[in-house]
C-alpha positions as CSV (number, residue, x, y, z in Angstrom):
1,M,11.6,26.4,-35.0
2,R,8.6,24.1,-35.2
3,L,6.8,21.8,-32.7
4,R,8.2,18.3,-33.1
5,Y,6.8,16.1,-30.4
6,L,3.5,15.1,-28.9
7,F,3.6,13.5,-25.4
8,V,0.7,11.4,-24.1
9,D,0.4,10.9,-20.3
10,M,-2.5,8.8,-19.0
11,N,-4.1,10.4,-16.0
12,S,-4.1,8.4,-12.7
13,Y,-3.7,5.4,-14.9
14,F,-3.9,2.5,-12.4
15,A,-6.9,3.9,-10.6
16,S,-8.6,4.9,-13.9
17,A,-8.0,1.4,-15.2
18,E,-9.9,0.0,-12.2
19,Q,-12.7,2.4,-12.9
20,H,-12.7,1.3,-16.5
21,Y,-13.1,-2.3,-15.6
22,R,-15.6,-1.6,-12.8
23,P,-18.1,1.1,-13.9
24,E,-19.7,1.2,-10.5
25,L,-16.5,2.9,-9.2
26,R,-16.5,5.8,-11.7
27,G,-16.8,9.2,-10.1
28,K,-15.8,7.7,-6.7
29,P,-12.6,7.8,-4.7
30,V,-10.4,4.7,-5.5
31,A,-6.9,3.8,-4.3
32,V,-4.8,0.9,-5.7
33,V,-2.7,-0.9,-3.1
34,P,-0.3,-3.9,-3.0
35,M,-2.4,-5.5,-0.2
36,I,-5.3,-4.3,1.9
37,V,-3.6,-3.7,5.3
38,D,-3.3,-0.4,7.1
39,S,0.5,-0.6,7.2
40,T,0.9,-0.4,3.5
41,C,0.8,2.6,1.1
42,C,-1.4,3.6,-1.8
43,L,0.3,2.9,-5.2
44,A,-2.1,5.1,-7.1
45,A,-5.3,7.2,-6.5
46,S,-8.2,8.3,-8.6
47,Y,-8.7,12.1,-9.0
48,E,-11.7,11.8,-6.7
49,A,-9.3,10.5,-4.0
50,K,-6.7,13.0,-4.9
51,Y,-9.1,15.8,-4.2
52,C,-9.2,14.5,-0.6
53,G,-5.4,14.8,-0.3
54,I,-4.6,11.1,-1.1
55,K,-1.6,10.5,-3.4
56,T,1.0,7.8,-4.1
57,G,2.7,7.0,-0.9
58,T,-0.2,7.9,1.4
59,S,-0.7,5.1,4.0
60,V,-3.9,3.1,3.8
61,A,-4.7,4.1,7.4
62,E,-4.3,7.8,6.6
63,A,-6.4,7.4,3.4
64,R,-9.2,5.8,5.4
65,Q,-9.1,8.8,7.7
66,R,-9.0,11.4,4.9
67,C,-11.7,9.8,2.8
68,P,-14.0,7.4,4.7
69,G,-15.8,6.3,1.6
70,I,-12.7,5.3,-0.4
71,T,-12.5,1.9,-2.1
72,F,-9.2,0.0,-1.9
73,I,-8.3,-2.4,-4.7
74,V,-5.4,-4.7,-4.9
75,A,-3.2,-4.0,-8.0
76,D,-3.9,-6.2,-11.0
77,H,-0.8,-5.9,-13.0
78,V,-1.9,-8.1,-15.9
79,R,-5.0,-6.0,-16.5
80,Y,-3.0,-2.8,-16.6
81,I,-0.6,-4.2,-19.1
82,K,-3.4,-5.5,-21.4
83,L,-5.1,-2.1,-21.2
84,H,-1.8,-0.4,-22.0
85,H,-1.6,-2.3,-25.3
86,Q,-5.1,-1.3,-26.2
87,I,-4.2,2.4,-25.6
88,V,-1.1,2.0,-27.7
89,E,-3.2,0.7,-30.6
90,A,-5.6,3.7,-30.2
91,V,-2.8,6.2,-30.2
92,E,-1.2,4.6,-33.2
93,S,-4.4,4.7,-35.1
94,C,-3.8,8.5,-35.2
95,L,0.0,8.8,-35.1
96,P,3.0,6.4,-34.9
97,I,4.5,6.1,-31.4
98,T,8.2,7.0,-31.3
99,A,8.9,5.6,-27.9
100,I,6.9,4.0,-25.0
101,L,8.5,5.5,-21.9
102,S,6.4,3.8,-19.2
103,I,3.2,1.9,-18.9
104,D,1.3,5.3,-18.9
105,E,3.5,7.5,-21.0
106,M,4.4,7.6,-24.7
107,V,5.9,10.1,-27.1
108,C,5.2,10.6,-30.8
109,R,7.3,12.6,-33.3
110,L,5.1,14.8,-35.4
111,W,5.2,14.5,-39.2
112,Q,6.5,17.7,-40.8
113,Q,3.1,18.6,-42.1
114,D,1.7,18.4,-38.5
115,Q,4.3,20.6,-36.8
116,E,2.3,23.8,-36.8
117,E,0.2,24.4,-33.7
118,D,-3.2,24.1,-35.3
119,Q,-2.4,20.7,-36.9
120,A,-0.6,19.4,-33.8
121,T,-3.5,20.3,-31.4
122,A,-6.0,18.7,-33.8
123,L,-4.0,15.5,-33.7
124,A,-4.0,15.7,-29.9
125,A,-7.8,16.0,-29.8
126,Q,-8.0,13.1,-32.2
127,I,-5.8,10.9,-29.9
128,K,-8.0,11.8,-26.9
129,Q,-11.1,10.8,-28.8
130,A,-9.5,7.6,-30.1
131,I,-8.7,6.5,-26.5
132,R,-12.3,7.3,-25.3
133,T,-14.0,5.5,-28.2
134,Q,-11.6,2.6,-28.8
135,V,-10.7,1.8,-25.2
136,G,-12.9,3.4,-22.7
137,E,-14.6,6.7,-21.8
138,S,-13.3,6.7,-18.2
139,L,-9.7,6.8,-19.4
140,R,-8.3,10.4,-19.8
141,C,-5.0,11.6,-20.8
142,S,-3.1,14.9,-20.8
143,V,-1.2,15.8,-24.0
144,G,1.8,18.0,-24.2
145,I,3.2,19.4,-27.4
146,G,6.7,21.0,-27.7
147,P,9.8,21.3,-29.8
148,N,11.6,18.4,-28.1
149,R,10.7,15.4,-25.9
150,M,11.5,17.0,-22.6
151,L,9.5,20.2,-23.2
152,A,6.6,18.1,-24.6
153,K,6.6,16.0,-21.3
154,L,6.7,19.2,-19.2
155,A,3.7,20.5,-21.2
156,S,1.7,17.3,-20.5
157,D,2.2,17.9,-16.7
158,L,0.9,21.5,-16.8
159,Q,-2.8,20.7,-17.1
160,K,-4.3,17.6,-15.5
161,P,-6.6,15.9,-15.9
162,D,-7.5,15.8,-19.6
163,G,-5.3,18.7,-20.5
164,L,-3.8,19.9,-23.7
165,T,-0.8,22.3,-23.4
166,V,1.6,23.6,-26.0
167,I,5.1,25.0,-25.2
168,H,5.9,27.0,-28.3
169,P,9.6,27.7,-29.1
170,A,8.7,31.4,-29.3
171,D,7.7,31.3,-25.6
172,L,11.0,30.0,-24.3
173,P,12.5,30.4,-21.8
174,D,9.9,32.6,-20.1
175,R,7.2,29.8,-20.3
176,L,9.3,27.7,-18.0
177,Y,9.9,30.2,-15.2
178,S,6.8,29.3,-13.2
179,L,8.0,25.7,-12.8
180,E,10.1,24.2,-10.0
181,L,13.5,22.5,-10.6
182,R,12.0,19.2,-9.6
183,D,9.3,19.5,-12.3
184,F,12.0,18.7,-14.9
185,P,12.5,15.1,-15.8
186,G,16.0,14.1,-14.7
187,I,16.1,16.5,-11.7
188,G,15.4,14.4,-8.6
189,R,16.1,15.1,-5.0
190,N,19.9,14.6,-5.2
191,M,20.3,16.6,-8.4
192,E,18.2,19.4,-6.9
193,R,20.6,19.5,-3.9
194,R,23.5,19.9,-6.4
195,F,21.8,22.8,-8.1
196,H,21.0,24.4,-4.7
197,S,24.7,24.0,-3.7
198,A,25.6,25.9,-6.8
199,G,23.2,28.7,-5.9
200,I,20.5,27.6,-8.4
201,T,17.1,27.5,-6.8
202,R,14.9,28.9,-9.5
203,V,14.2,27.8,-13.1
204,E,15.1,31.3,-14.3
205,Q,18.6,30.8,-12.9
206,L,18.7,27.4,-14.5
207,C,17.9,28.8,-17.9
208,D,20.6,31.5,-17.5
209,L,23.4,29.1,-17.0
210,T,26.1,28.9,-19.6
211,V,27.1,25.5,-21.2
212,A,30.2,25.5,-18.9
213,D,28.2,26.2,-15.8
214,M,25.6,23.6,-16.7
215,S,28.3,21.0,-17.3
216,R,29.9,21.8,-14.0
217,V,26.7,21.2,-12.1
218,W,25.8,18.0,-13.9
219,G,29.4,16.8,-13.7
220,S,29.4,16.0,-17.5
221,T,30.0,18.1,-20.5
222,V,27.8,15.9,-22.6
223,I,24.8,16.1,-20.3
224,G,25.4,19.8,-19.6
225,T,25.5,20.7,-23.3
226,A,22.4,18.6,-23.9
227,W,20.5,20.4,-21.2
228,Y,21.6,23.8,-22.4
229,R,20.2,23.0,-25.8
230,L,17.0,21.3,-24.6
231,L,16.0,24.4,-22.5
232,R,16.2,26.4,-25.8
233,G,14.0,24.0,-27.7
234,D,16.6,22.1,-29.7
235,D,15.9,18.5,-30.5
236,V,18.5,16.5,-28.7
237,L,18.3,12.7,-29.0
238,P,18.7,10.9,-25.7
239,P,22.0,9.0,-25.3
240,P,21.8,5.2,-25.6
241,T,21.2,3.6,-22.2
242,H,22.9,0.6,-20.7
243,T,21.1,-1.5,-18.1
244,R,23.2,-1.5,-14.9
245,S,21.2,-3.7,-12.7
246,L,18.1,-5.9,-12.7
247,G,16.1,-7.3,-9.8
248,H,12.9,-7.6,-7.8
249,S,11.8,-6.8,-4.3
250,Q,8.7,-7.4,-2.3
251,V,7.1,-6.3,1.0
252,L,6.1,-9.6,2.5
253,P,2.4,-10.3,3.1
254,P,1.7,-10.9,6.8
255,E,1.4,-14.6,6.5
256,S,4.9,-14.8,5.0
257,R,6.8,-12.8,7.5
258,T,8.7,-15.8,8.7
259,E,12.1,-17.2,7.9
260,E,10.5,-19.9,5.7
261,G,8.0,-17.6,4.0
262,A,10.6,-14.9,3.3
263,R,13.1,-17.4,1.8
264,A,10.4,-19.0,-0.4
265,I,9.4,-15.5,-1.7
266,L,13.0,-14.5,-2.3
267,M,13.5,-17.6,-4.4
268,R,10.4,-16.8,-6.4
269,L,11.8,-13.3,-7.0
270,L,15.0,-14.9,-8.1
271,H,13.2,-17.1,-10.6
272,K,11.5,-14.1,-12.2
273,A,14.6,-12.0,-12.2
274,A,16.6,-14.8,-13.8
275,G,14.0,-15.1,-16.5
276,R,14.2,-11.4,-17.2
277,L,17.9,-11.6,-17.4
278,R,17.8,-14.2,-20.2
279,Q,14.9,-12.4,-21.9
280,T,16.8,-9.1,-22.1
281,G,20.1,-10.8,-23.2
282,Y,22.2,-9.9,-20.2
283,W,24.6,-11.9,-18.0
284,T,25.4,-11.0,-14.4
285,R,28.6,-11.0,-12.5
286,C,27.2,-10.0,-9.1
287,V,24.2,-11.1,-7.0
288,E,23.0,-9.1,-4.0
289,V,20.4,-10.1,-1.4
290,A,18.8,-7.6,1.0
291,V,16.4,-8.1,3.9
292,S,14.5,-5.4,5.8
293,Y,13.4,-6.4,9.3
294,Y,10.8,-5.0,11.8
295,G,12.4,-2.1,13.7
296,S,13.9,-0.5,10.6
297,E,16.9,-2.8,10.5
298,H,18.4,-3.6,7.1
299,W,20.9,-6.2,5.9
300,R,22.4,-6.8,2.6
301,A,25.2,-9.0,1.2
302,S,26.6,-9.6,-2.3
303,A,28.8,-12.0,-4.1
304,T,30.9,-11.6,-7.3
305,I,30.5,-14.7,-9.6
306,P,31.6,-15.8,-13.0
307,L,29.3,-14.7,-15.8
308,C,26.0,-16.4,-15.1
309,Q,22.5,-16.5,-16.6
310,D,21.0,-19.8,-15.5
311,T,18.5,-20.0,-12.7
312,L,20.1,-22.9,-10.9
313,G,23.5,-21.2,-10.6
314,L,21.9,-18.0,-9.4
315,L,19.7,-19.8,-7.0
316,Q,22.7,-21.4,-5.4
317,T,24.5,-18.1,-5.0
318,T,21.3,-16.5,-3.6
319,A,20.9,-19.4,-1.1
320,D,24.5,-19.0,0.1
321,L,23.9,-15.3,0.7
322,W,20.6,-15.9,2.5
323,A,22.4,-18.3,4.9
324,M,24.6,-15.3,6.0
325,R,21.6,-13.1,7.1
326,P,21.0,-12.2,10.8
327,L,17.9,-13.7,12.4
328,G,14.9,-11.6,12.9
329,R,11.3,-11.1,11.7
330,P,11.6,-10.2,8.0
331,L,9.4,-7.5,6.4
332,K,10.8,-7.1,2.9
333,V,13.2,-9.1,0.7
334,S,15.0,-8.3,-2.6
335,V,17.5,-9.8,-5.0
336,T,19.5,-7.8,-7.5
337,F,21.8,-8.6,-10.3
338,S,24.5,-6.1,-11.2
339,K,27.7,-5.7,-13.2
340,L,25.7,-6.8,-16.2
341,V,27.2,-7.7,-19.5
342,S,25.3,-7.7,-22.7
343,R,25.0,-10.7,-24.9
344,E,27.3,-9.2,-27.5
345,N,30.1,-8.7,-24.9
346,A,29.6,-11.9,-22.9
347,A,32.0,-14.8,-23.0
348,P,30.1,-17.5,-21.2
349,S,31.6,-20.7,-19.7
350,L,32.5,-23.5,-22.0
351,L,32.1,-26.1,-19.2
352,L,29.6,-28.8,-20.1
353,E,27.9,-28.5,-16.7
354,D,27.4,-24.8,-17.0
355,R,26.0,-25.2,-20.6
356,E,23.6,-27.9,-19.4
357,R,22.3,-25.7,-16.6
358,L,21.6,-22.9,-19.1
359,D,19.9,-25.3,-21.4
360,L,17.7,-26.3,-18.5
361,S,16.8,-22.7,-17.7
362,Q,15.9,-21.9,-21.3
363,A,13.7,-25.0,-21.4
364,M,11.9,-23.8,-18.3
365,D,11.4,-20.4,-19.9
366,H,9.8,-22.0,-23.0
367,A,7.5,-24.1,-20.8
368,N,6.5,-21.2,-18.6
369,M,5.9,-19.0,-21.6
370,R,3.6,-21.6,-23.2
371,F,1.8,-22.8,-20.1
372,G,2.1,-19.8,-17.7
373,I,4.7,-18.6,-15.2
374,Y,5.5,-21.1,-12.4
375,S,4.3,-24.1,-14.5
376,V,7.8,-25.3,-14.0
377,Y,9.9,-24.1,-11.0
378,F,12.5,-25.3,-8.5
379,G,11.5,-26.9,-5.3
380,A,12.9,-24.1,-3.2
381,M,9.9,-22.0,-4.4
382,H,7.3,-24.5,-3.5
383,G,4.3,-23.0,-1.7
384,E,5.1,-19.4,-2.7
385,Q,4.9,-19.7,-6.5
386,T,1.4,-18.3,-6.6
387,G,-0.7,-15.8,-4.7
388,N,1.7,-12.9,-4.6
389,R,1.3,-10.4,-7.4
390,T,3.9,-8.6,-9.4
391,R,4.8,-5.1,-8.2
392,I,3.0,-2.4,-10.1
393,A,5.1,-1.1,-13.0
394,F,5.5,2.7,-12.9
395,H,8.4,2.9,-15.4
396,S,8.3,-0.2,-17.5
397,V,5.9,-2.5,-19.3
398,P,6.9,-6.1,-18.4
399,D,6.4,-9.1,-20.7
400,L,3.1,-10.8,-19.7
401,S,5.0,-14.2,-19.7
402,L,6.9,-13.0,-16.7
403,I,3.9,-11.6,-14.7
404,D,2.5,-13.4,-11.7
405,P,-1.0,-14.9,-12.4
């Protein structure tokens, strides 16, 4: 069995991107934040900050205490996406990318002549050098090489920063025994509990499970069989995915923590989400609005609607739901579309009014793509169409035409 995949994982990508753009920050502790207030959390930290115990989720107040000299930078989403595309070009100058899994992760299938360890590790070194010379010397990546995607990703996590690790088929399954269950992609907190309930607490026990046992824990014969094979180095293609929901949420900046400010930002989020809905070719049958208040109180409400894709129709439904909310000082708002139907399976309304509203939304999309997002928008968003940046993308690479300026 040969090595088939090479996985590239950019190290502390968002913080490293800031150090790339601002050379004076290189070698210094840096944290990327949504806004510079003590009540928010760090979205990313440079390795210099990580050495002080700062990580994703550390509050700004705690980060200041742990590392008095730390520099906080508000996330610049557009910069990170542009830099991502440069990194993609650098990697593809060495080897075609099979899949971009997130803004800082990509996987390449090795050509047959490169599946021996010497050739594969030489390619990994070439990719590292290409990123340094073509993009920036402050950007480092860890590369994992393995017989399938999952094992290549696991290998990339074993040595950071700037690592290069090979999980060879001949080393399986013993090579995995030092890991924790949560180290495996796909095993989160809830899945870990299910394994623990089944008496599986160590990776060695996981690897010893039969197909039947694995399927029982996962609750799926297809998934259980796939995991059984993946742990043994087989190349199992991931099943096709179906988008189940789409939406946006935002913690409100201090000046917008009012009824009027929260509503305006909610409508801005709705505008962006509706644009994404059309861009990805989906229609929605359900709109959900949620609000978090001071004091840890949460409220949410949803409405089932006929298939809809136009901004005006979705805005009206969102406004109706917003009118049902309890009064209070809002801290966070979100809008989510669910029960999605793909373009191929949708049977949209034939009513002239509905078609005209969709035509209007598509015309707005074209204008905003050409002249910049929020060049054209509905009056409900006025006053909040600028000044609040897009949330940082950990698991996706948004289209720049839908990114806040």
